[in-house]
C-alpha positions in Angstrom: -0.1 0.0 -0.2 3.1 2.4 0.8 4.2 1.8 -2.5 1.0 2.6 -4.2 1.2 6.1 -2.4 4.5 6.6 -3.3 3.5 5.4 -7.3 1.0 8.5 -6.6 3.1 10.9 -6.0 5.7 10.2 -8.3 2.7 10.4 -11.2 1.6 13.4 -9.8 4.5 14.8 -10.3 5.7 13.6 -13.8 3.4 12.6 -16.3 -0.2 13.8 -15.5 -1.3 17.2 -16.2 -3.0 18.1 -13.2 -2.4 21.6 -11.9 -0.3 21.1 -8.6 -2.9 23.3 -6.9 -6.2 21.1 -7.9 -5.1 18.3 -5.6 -3.3 20.4 -2.9 -5.0 19.2 0.6 -5.0 22.5 2.1 -6.5 24.1 -1.4 -9.3 22.0 -0.8 -10.1 22.3 2.7 -9.9 26.4 2.0 -12.4 25.8 -0.5 -14.7 23.7 1.3 -14.5 26.4 4.5 -15.4 28.5 1.5 -18.2 26.5 0.2 -19.7 26.3 3.7 -20.1 30.5 3.9 -21.5 30.6 1.0 -24.4 28.1 1.9 -25.0 30.0 4.9 -25.3 33.0 3.6 -28.4 31.6 1.8 -31.6 31.5 3.1 -31.5 27.6 2.4 -34.5 25.4 4.5 -33.6 21.2 5.0 -36.4 18.7 5.5 -37.3 18.1 9.1 -35.8 15.1 11.3 -36.1 13.5 13.8 -35.3 15.8 17.6 -34.7 18.4 15.6 -35.3 20.8 18.6 -32.5 19.9 20.1 -31.2 23.1 17.4 -32.8 25.3 19.4 -30.8 24.9 22.2 -27.8 26.7 20.8 -30.6 29.7 19.9 -31.3 30.2 23.6 -27.6 29.4 24.4 -26.2 32.1 21.8 -29.3 34.9 22.9 -27.9 34.6 26.4 -24.5 34.8 25.7 -25.3 38.0 23.4 -27.3 39.5 26.6 -24.5 38.8 28.4 -24.7 35.9 30.4 -21.9 33.2 30.3 -22.4 29.3 30.5 -22.2 27.1 33.5 -22.1 30.6 35.6 -25.0 32.3 34.7 -27.4 29.4 33.3 -26.6 25.2 33.6 -26.4 23.6 30.1 -25.6 19.5 29.5 -22.6 19.8 27.8 -19.3 22.1 27.6 -19.7 26.1 27.0 -17.4 26.0 23.6 -20.1 24.6 21.6 -22.1 27.3 22.4 -19.6 30.0 21.9 -19.1 29.0 18.7 -22.4 29.0 17.4 -22.8 32.2 19.1 -20.3 33.7 17.0 -21.2 32.4 13.3 -24.5 33.2 13.8 -23.2 36.5 14.3 -21.6 36.5 11.3 -24.5 34.0 9.2 -28.0 35.5 10.7 -29.6 33.8 8.1 -27.9 30.8 8.3 -29.5 27.7 8.3 -29.6 26.3 11.9 -29.2 22.5 11.7 -26.5 23.1 9.4 -24.3 26.4 11.2 -24.8 23.8 14.2 -22.7 21.5 13.2 -20.2 23.3 10.7 -19.6 25.7 13.9 -17.0 23.9 15.3 -15.2 24.3 11.6 -13.6 27.7 13.4 -11.2 25.2 15.7 -11.1 21.7 13.8 -10.0 23.1 10.3 -6.9 25.4 11.8 -5.5 22.3 13.6 -6.1 19.3 10.4 -4.7 22.1 8.2 -1.5 22.1 10.6 -1.1 18.0 10.1 -2.0 18.0 6.4 0.7 20.9 6.1 2.9 18.6 8.2 2.2 15.3 6.2 1.6 16.9 2.9 5.5 17.9 2.9 6.1 14.1 2.7 3.1 12.7 0.9 0.3 14.4 -0.7 -1.6 11.2 -1.1 -1.0 10.5 2.4 -2.3 14.0 3.6 -5.3 13.3 0.9 -6.3 10.1 2.7 -6.2 11.7 5.4 -8.5 14.8 4.3 -11.2 13.2 2.4 -12.7 11.2 5.6 -12.2 14.6 7.9 -13.9 16.7 4.8 -16.6 13.5 4.8 -17.4 14.0 8.5 -17.2 17.2 9.2 -19.2 18.8 6.2 -22.5 16.5 6.2 -24.4 17.0 9.2 -25.7 13.5 9.7 -25.0 10.7 12.5 -23.6 7.3 11.2 -27.0 5.7 12.3 -30.5 6.3 11.9 -32.5 7.2 14.5 -35.8 7.5 12.2 -36.9 5.3 9.1 -37.9 8.8 7.2 -34.8 10.7 5.8 -34.4 13.5 7.7 -31.9 16.4 9.1 -29.8 15.4 11.8 -30.0 18.2 14.2 -29.7 16.3 17.3 -26.2 14.6 18.8 -24.0 17.9 17.1 -21.2 18.2 20.0 -21.0 14.3 19.8 -20.5 14.3 16.2 -17.5 17.4 16.8 -15.9 15.7 19.8 -15.4 12.8 16.9 -14.2 15.0 14.8 -11.3 16.3 17.3 -10.2 12.8 18.1 -10.2 12.3 14.1 -7.5 15.5 14.2 -5.9 14.0 17.2 -5.4 10.3 15.7 -4.2 12.0 12.6 -1.7 14.4 14.4 -0.6 11.5 16.2 -0.1 8.8 13.7 1.4 11.1 11.4 3.0 14.6 12.0 6.6 14.3 12.5 6.9 18.0 13.8 7.6 17.0 17.3 6.1 21.0 18.3 3.3 21.5 15.8 2.2 17.3 17.7 2.3 19.5 20.6 0.4 22.7 19.7 -1.9 20.2 17.9 -2.5 17.9 21.6 -2.8 20.9 23.2 -5.3 22.3 21.3 -7.4 19.8 20.7 -7.4 18.6 24.2 -8.5 21.9 25.7 -11.1 22.1 23.0 -12.2 18.8 24.1 -12.5 19.5 27.6 -14.7 23.0 27.1 -17.0 21.2 24.6 -17.8 17.6 26.3 -16.1 16.3 29.4 -16.4 12.2 28.1 -14.5 13.3 24.5 -11.9 14.8 26.9 -11.6 11.7 29.0 -11.5 9.4 25.8 -8.9 12.1 24.0 -6.6 11.6 27.5 -6.6 7.8 27.4 -5.4 8.4 23.4 -3.1 11.0 24.5 -1.5 9.0 27.3 -0.8 5.7 25.6 0.6 8.2 22.9 3.0 8.7 25.4 3.5 5.3 26.5 4.3 4.2 22.7 7.0 7.0 22.7 4.7 9.2 20.0 4.6 11.5 22.6 8.0 12.7 24.0 7.5 13.0 27.7 8.9 16.8 27.3 6.1 17.4 24.9 3.6 15.6 27.2 4.9 18.3 29.9 4.4 21.5 27.6 1.2 20.5 26.9 0.0 19.7 30.3 1.3 22.9 31.6 0.0 24.8 28.8 -3.8 23.5 29.4 -3.4 24.0 33.1 -2.2 27.2 32.2 -5.7 27.9 29.7 -7.7 26.5 32.4 -6.4 28.7 35.5 -6.3 31.9 33.0 -10.0 31.6 32.2 -10.6 30.7 35.6 -9.0 33.3 37.4 -10.4 36.3 34.4 -14.0 34.9 34.5 -14.4 32.2 38.0 -15.7 29.2 34.7 -13.9 26.1 35.0 -14.6 25.7 39.0 -18.3 26.4 38.2 -18.0 24.2 35.0 -16.6 21.1 36.9 -18.9 21.5 39.6 -21.7 21.3 37.3 -20.0 18.1 35.0 -19.9 16.3 38.9 -23.4 17.0 39.5 -24.3 15.0 36.0 -22.3 12.4 36.5 -24.0 12.1 40.0 -27.4 12.3 38.4 -26.2 9.9 35.4 -23.7 7.3 37.6 -26.5 4.5 37.7 -26.4 4.1 34.0 -23.1 3.4 33.2 -22.5 0.1 33.3 -25.9 -0.4 30.7 -24.7 2.1 28.8 -21.6 0.5 28.3 -23.0 -2.6 26.8 -25.5 -0.4 24.7 -22.5 1.2 23.1 -20.6 -2.0 22.7 -24.1 -3.4 21.1 -24.5 -0.8 18.7 -21.1 -0.4 17.8 -20.6 -4.0 17.4 -20.4 -3.5 13.5 -16.9 -1.6 14.3 -16.1 -3.3 17.4 -16.3 -6.7 15.9 -14.1 -6.3 12.7 -11.7 -3.7 14.7 -11.2 -6.9 17.3 -10.4 -9.0 14.9 -8.5 -7.0 12.6 -5.8 -6.1 16.0 -6.3 -10.2 16.8 -4.4 -10.9 13.4 -2.2 -8.0 13.2 -1.2 -9.5 17.1 -0.8 -12.8 15.7 0.5 -12.1 12.1 3.8 -10.6 13.9 3.6 -12.5 16.9 7.5 -13.3 16.9 8.5 -9.4 16.6 5.9 -8.1 19.1 7.4 -10.9 21.5 11.1 -9.9 20.7 9.9 -6.0 21.3 8.4 -7.6 24.5 11.1 -9.4 25.6 13.9 -7.2 25.0 12.0 -4.3 26.6 11.4 -6.5 30.1 14.3 -8.1 30.6 16.7 -5.1 29.7 14.0 -2.9 30.6 14.4 -0.4 27.4 11.9 2.0 27.9 12.7 2.4 23.8 12.1 -1.5 23.3 9.2 -1.3 25.4 7.8 2.0 23.4 8.5 0.0 20.5 6.2 -2.8 21.4 3.4 -0.4 22.7 3.5 1.6 19.3 2.1 -1.9 17.2 -0.6 -0.9 15.3 -2.8 -3.6 16.6 -2.3 -2.3 19.9 -3.4 1.4 18.9 -6.6 -0.5 17.7 -7.6 -1.9 20.8 -7.0 1.0 22.4 -8.5 3.6 20.1 -11.4 1.4 20.1 -11.8 1.5 23.6 -11.9 4.9 24.1 -14.2 5.3 21.7 -16.2 2.6 23.4 -16.7 4.7 26.3 -17.1 7.9 24.9 -20.1 6.5 22.5 -21.5 5.2 26.0 -22.9 8.8 26.8 -24.3 9.4 23.4 -27.3 9.3 21.7 -26.2 10.4 17.9 -22.5 10.6 16.8 -20.3 9.9 13.8 -18.9 6.8 15.8 -15.7 5.5 15.7 -14.6 7.7 13.0 -11.4 8.6 14.7 -10.0 5.0 13.3 -9.4 5.8 10.4 -5.6 7.4 10.9 -4.6 3.9 12.5 -6.5 1.7 9.5 -4.3 4.1 7.1 -1.4 2.8 8.8 -2.2 -0.6 8.2 -2.8 -0.4 5.2 1.0 1.3 4.5 2.5 -1.2 6.4 0.5 -4.2 4.8 2.3 -4.0 1.4 5.3 -7.0 2.6 2.1 -9.4 3.5 1.2 -9.7 -0.6 3.6 -12.7 -0.4 0.5 -14.0 1.7 -2.9 -13.5 -0.1 -5.1 -15.2 2.5 -3.4 -12.8 5.2 -3.1 -9.7 3.2 -7.1 -10.0 1.9 -8.2 -10.4 5.0 -6.4 -7.6 7.0 -7.3 -5.2 4.1 -11.1 -6.5 3.8 -11.4 -5.9 8.1 -10.3 -2.1 7.3 -12.2 -1.9 4.7 -15.3 -3.3 7.4 -14.4 -0.4 9.8 -13.9 2.0 7.4 -16.0 2.4 4.5 -19.9 1.8 6.5 -19.4 4.7 8.6 -18.7 6.8 5.6 -21.1 5.0 3.4 -24.1 5.9 5.6 -23.7 9.7 6.4 -23.4 10.3 2.8 -26.5 7.9 2.4 -28.5 10.2 5.2 -27.4 13.0 3.5 -28.1 12.2 -0.3 -32.0 10.7 1.0 -32.2 13.6 2.9 -31.5 16.3 0.1 -32.5 14.7 -2.7 -35.9 13.6 -1.5 -36.5 17.0 -0.2 -37.2 17.9 -3.5 -41.0 16.6 -2.9 -41.4 18.5 0.0 -43.1 21.4 0.7 -41.2 24.7 3.2 -42.6 25.1 6.1 -44.2 29.0 6.5 -44.5 31.0 9.5 -44.2 34.3 11.1 -42.7 34.4 13.6 -39.7 32.1 13.4 -36.8 33.5 12.2 -34.3 31.1 10.7 -36.0 28.7 12.8 -38.8 28.1 10.3 -36.3 26.9 7.8 -37.4 23.7 7.4 -39.6 21.5 4.8 -41.9 18.0 5.1 -43.3 16.5 3.0 -47.1 17.3 2.4 -48.9 14.4 4.3 -46.6 15.1 7.5 -48.4 18.7 6.9 -51.6 17.0 6.7 -51.0 15.1 9.6 -49.7 18.2 11.8 -53.3 20.0 11.1 -55.1 16.9 12.0 -53.0 16.7 15.2 -53.3 20.3 16.5 -57.1 19.7 16.3 -56.9 16.3 17.9 -54.8 17.5 20.8 -56.9 20.2 22.3 -59.9 18.1 22.6 -58.2 15.5 24.0 -56.4 17.1 26.9 -57.5 14.8 29.8 -56.5 12.0 28.1 -52.9 13.1 27.3 -52.6 14.7 31.0 -53.8 10.7 31.8 -50.7 9.6 29.8 -48.3 12.3 31.1 -49.2 11.2 34.6 -48.8 7.3 33.7 -45.8 8.2 32.4 -46.2 7.3 28.9 -45.3 9.1 25.5 -48.6 9.9 22.9 -45.9 7.6 21.0 -42.7 5.8 22.2 -41.0 7.7 19.1 -43.0 11.2 20.0 -39.7 13.3 19.8 -38.8 11.4 17.0 -41.8 11.9 14.7 -41.6 14.5 12.3 -44.9 15.7 12.5 -44.4 16.4 16.1 -41.2 19.0 15.4 -43.4 20.6 13.0 -46.1 20.8 15.2 -43.8 22.3 17.8 -42.7 24.9 15.7 -46.5 25.7 14.9 -47.9 26.4 18.2 -44.6 28.4 19.0 -45.3 30.4 16.2 -48.5 30.8 17.4 -47.7 31.6 20.9 -45.2 34.6 19.7 -48.2 35.7 17.6 -50.2 35.6 21.0 -47.2 37.2 22.8 -47.6 40.3 20.7 -51.1 40.6 20.3 -51.2 40.3 23.9 -48.4 43.1 25.2 -50.0 45.3 21.8 -53.4 45.6 23.3 -52.3 45.8 27.2 -49.5 48.1 26.3 -47.3 46.1 28.4 -43.5 44.0 27.7 -42.5 40.8 28.8 -39.0 41.2 29.5 -38.0 38.1 30.6 -39.1 34.9 29.1 -38.9 31.0 30.6 -40.4 27.7 29.6 -41.0 24.5 31.1 -40.4 22.6 28.2 -36.8 20.9 26.8 -36.4 24.4 24.7 -36.8 27.6 25.1 -37.0 29.4 21.7 -38.8 32.4 22.8 -36.5 34.7 24.6 -34.1 34.6 20.8 -37.4 34.8 18.8 -39.1 38.1 20.7 -35.4 39.9 21.4 -35.9 39.3 25.2 -34.1 37.8 27.8 -33.9 34.2 29.7 -34.1 34.1 33.2 -30.6 33.6 34.8 -29.8 30.0 36.3 -32.0 28.4 34.2 -31.0 25.2 32.3 -30.7 24.8 28.9 -31.9 21.6 27.1 -34.2 21.2 30.2 -34.5 16.5 30.3 -35.6 16.7 34.0 -34.5 12.9 33.8 -31.2 13.8 32.5 -30.0 17.0 32.7 -31.4 19.1 35.4 -30.6 19.0 38.9 -32.9 20.0 41.3 -34.0 24.1 41.3 -31.9 25.9 44.1 -33.3 28.5 46.5 -31.6 30.9 43.6 -33.2 29.2 40.5 -36.8 29.3 42.3 -36.6 33.1 43.2 -35.3 33.5 39.6 -38.3 32.1 38.2 -40.6 33.9 40.8 -39.6 37.0 39.5 -39.7 35.8 35.4 -42.3 37.9 33.7 -43.6 34.8 31.7 -43.4 31.2 31.9 -44.7 29.4 28.6 -46.1 25.7 29.0 -47.0 24.0 26.0 -50.1 21.4 26.2 -50.2 20.1 22.7 -49.6 17.4 23.9 -48.7 16.8 27.9 -45.5 15.1 28.6 -44.1 13.6 31.5 -41.4 15.7 30.9 -43.2 19.2 31.0 -45.2 18.2 33.9 -41.7 17.2 36.3 -40.7 20.6 35.3 -44.1 22.4 35.9 -44.3 20.4 39.4 -40.4 21.3 40.2 -41.2 25.0 39.9 -45.4 25.2 41.1 -44.1 27.1 44.3 -42.0 29.3 42.4 -45.3 29.9 40.1 -47.5 30.3 42.8 -48.1 33.8 42.5 -48.5 33.9 38.8 -52.1 33.8 36.8 -52.2 31.1 34.4 -53.3 32.3 30.9 -54.5 30.4 28.0 -52.7 32.3 25.5 -53.4 29.6 22.0 -55.0 26.0 22.3 -51.6 24.5 22.9 -50.2 26.8 25.3 -50.5 28.1 28.6 -49.0 31.4 30.3 -48.1 31.7 33.5 -47.4 35.7 34.0 -45.8 37.6 36.5 -48.1 39.6 39.4 -46.9 42.7 38.5 -49.1 42.4 35.1 -52.0 41.2 36.6 -53.6 44.6 36.8 -52.8 45.3 33.4 -54.3 41.7 31.9 -57.7 42.8 33.4 
């Protein structure tokens, strides 16, 4: 395989009349970034997808940031603050950008420059290897889809964004560790990737830490580089903590989430292994096959390392591609145990590329050669095909979609749906209010109206529709009574109202409010803030257990508010200071 890559490089330099810049990895990366910026400048719509409302959390966070709130300090978030800051920055540059696309692509502000450093270093030796690293990265970084479908119909994956972003950062980390030769450059890449993952999602930082620690043991990272990287990381955290105090609060929030979800770790590890069995099994078999095929050489290195206590020999043994596969696989399965949507284990590709570059001499052993190449393909190709297939199904299938019409949703309404979805939404928004008692009983029994309610396209469109209606009702109420609600809360998973109405969200209240997983017990100051909030919105079409639990959590704080029926599908708790104006 390495001879093939060398031949490709020689052909590109001599026989084929293709301009050099056309195949330059850095040029391709720049073109991709320019394309992203152009697309975000257009008022595009994408087909609605399962759990699409996850992307509204980014708008809630961005609106809070724009109003001066600081993640962790001023509001509780289910993940780290970096993703929200990146999104807020992109939103300020591309206010008309499509939400699902912009949330996914916002990471390119961090991942693309770091990937550019890696391919610049690698490309100075082999353009083909640099391209082999860049192309898979671009496939996953540009196509905003998970590797696994969560609904039978094609649609946009607006959920699991931060999980996909961590996978892409781990890809950059592995590309650097396996292929970068400039030690200073590698130190910079590791430091910045680890820092970014710490502030993106802590489980990604843990997975990256396992990989980085093994790179030190395997000799791919020197002790000096590791110490510099650790010092720089701690220095950055220290600077942020001294200037904002955000780091300590963020760590406290992480510990709260760990406590809330600690009982689910083992079941989630088993679930992660089963969901990713299609990658886990061939990767494990490939690692064992590589260990067996090179057993004599590995045994000799291990014996020398133990007998002579040679650090170099021990590191050489640990640097085996087979062991790298197992370490990265373990880190990946651990990370996936905390995920729903993701681009699972895409960061195995740099290790697989190393395997393919070393497999040339095995041509003399055809059975072994075919087995290794076949397993390598089984590990890498399905993920890329799955993402490309979902993108194709969603975007090509959207040709027969109809665009949602709305008056108050800004870019959140830039979605489309099939005509039959629109028809079902119209029907369900008549049925929900007429059978309110039935859906209340379902919620109190701990059941959703449908097992996959939040994935159903009609639910996602219905939520946007009733939100559009609620905003209109609030505007009319304010105009009729001469009032203005400045702070707007929500007894729901998402709270898009402050963003849609250019208002502020109450301090300290969680975003992405899932009372079963991401909302700790409300503190006294949080209850006090809710007590002073001008208006708190409560969706009733349909009633759900999560919303009922959120209401119960804040019921005491809202006891002084007046419950007003805004629309058939939205109630509002209005602060007592507005009661006289409303009468």
